[in-house]
Phi, psi and omega in degrees: 000151181294145180281159180280151173290134185236150354291157186209131174296142179213092186060228180280005184243164172239118178284128184246330183202135176273130181266318187198161175218140179218194185291337183254331191199165166252145178244129182237152160279131182228159180247124174262131182247143176232194181285160176058033176078011179295134176221148178214132175278136179224168171256127183243120178263110182262115182288140180300141186305322183294330177281329177295341178269358181266109185301321180296318180293318180298319178299318178296319181296316179297319178297318177301314183295319179298320179293312186293322185293340179280351184263094181248105184202148183296340180256015177232132174296123187281139171260131185253324194203153170227134180204183180218127178230124179052046178066016176246117176284153179212156173237136180252130185230167174301135176264122183236125177277125179163210184224153170276159187296329178298319179294319179297315180297320179296317179297319179293321178298320179295332177274350185075027182245162178235158175290130175305145183305318182295322179293319178302313180296320180296313182300314182287329174298317177294320175303316181296327177299315179295317179297318180300319178299314180295317183295334185268003184293145176234161178274185185289354176253009177083009180275134178301135178276340180053049180291135174234125182294310176075001179216043177288115185200162180303328179296335182254012176247116189252135176250121182271162178296343177272001180089009180281156175240125182225140175264137185240169167063074170274028186296334176245015176298155188222142174240147182285355181266016175296150179298320178223156181224085183275009196255010174296131184087005178251130180262127174227140180130187177260127187306319187302333189243011181288152167283160178303318182294328176291320179292337176274352183078022180281163171300145186242153166230189187301338182289342173294318176297324178298317177300312181299319177296326176295323177293320176299317178299316178303313182295320178296319182288321187271325180092012177212165180287149183295318185255135184240023182297148185270346177214167193294318181297318177296322178297315180297322176299316179298317181297319180293327178286328176055050176268108185245115180284162175292129178305325182292343177289343178250324180234103191298334184284352177291125183286158179303328181299321179285326172305314182294322179294316178299316181299319181289318181296328185254024176299144182298315181274127180306326182293342179270356181274178172303144183293332178203168183294330178298318178295322176299310180297321179298320179298320178292321179296326177296321177296315180297320182296334182270358183250147186285337185269104193236033181234056180297327180295323178295321178296316180299313180299315182296320180295313184294326176299326185279349182277163187296149176302161186293147169217153183298145174292149180289135178302135175073015183291131179238123179275312186224155173301133180230136183269156167213112179055054175271121184263132176238161174231151180220138176301157184287338182278197183301159183297133174281180173297148188306319187289348181272358179269120181291142179226139175252119180232164151207147184274135180278179180265011173081075178301127180291159176273240184220171157075104174004054187275139181267152179259100184280156169224156180282125175224163180295160181129025181298331178303324179293322179301312183288324176299314182294319179297318179297320178297320179298315181295321179298315179298321178298318180294334179274002178084018182258032183303331184297340179295336185263000183275000000 
């Protein structure tokens, strides 16, 4: 669809810059104005008009917004508002300057570099804090909501220029207190990071998110994606088998403690995984506490400073195959081999997540990365940590 002329008033907001466009929405940087000259930058997701006319989609969108606005945590991208202007629904979210983890990993691969082991553990520990908050939510009567994100992946893990880690896009998150649940047998999420039960279309609980976070940790430690299948059906088969090698078998510097954490998080049976995301994060923090290099946030800040200035994301850009309402069927007896289960797919165009993300590319200048990291550590050693908060 054609983009809007900018800047442009849009209800109580002013759209200033388009960040991305996908099959469901356009994402803009917008300015919210208040009294006495108050202004705040936000990220505004404007739903495409044809979807705004779909009653079923609008109901889903309202449910998403109600769920997301209840999640207030430093490791979760905050949702502020839901509205409708000129028959176009929109969601307003926290605007965060930085990069998503997929972009950072791609830039590092192009440089031939890997994420330091300590940074990998820190990022996933922070991710687990956000997930634990979501998983523990209750309704106004004190009943557990049993929220499951269902799309934990590098594209939805955001690193801010301040060194923060935030999880975004609870757009396909699910709570067990929905009035109806028509989605058993429907696969939603990114195949690369699914739990086996998600790839089978089974009912999910919070332990599915723990598995996905474990796959993210594996990728951060190793520097490559876990699954290398050449087509979607083979990829889905791999995900269902859930064969996860020890990270240290590929990267020798990974300590045995992290091998054990990855193995537990990515166990095939949910009952063999960490009982909750908080326990997963605590295990990672114990590893960090025992290691001498304890400034992962400084490394993140230094790296992001070294990446290229922001440019708009390409319309329709797709990083990984992503499902939307994929229906599967399974025989009533024991599970067959993965490839014998029929799956109906089509690949989407890659719905963007949220929040002012920059598109990094690998460029020369590694000396600046190390100079900046050294400066950060020196300042920390001098007791000036508050400068980085």
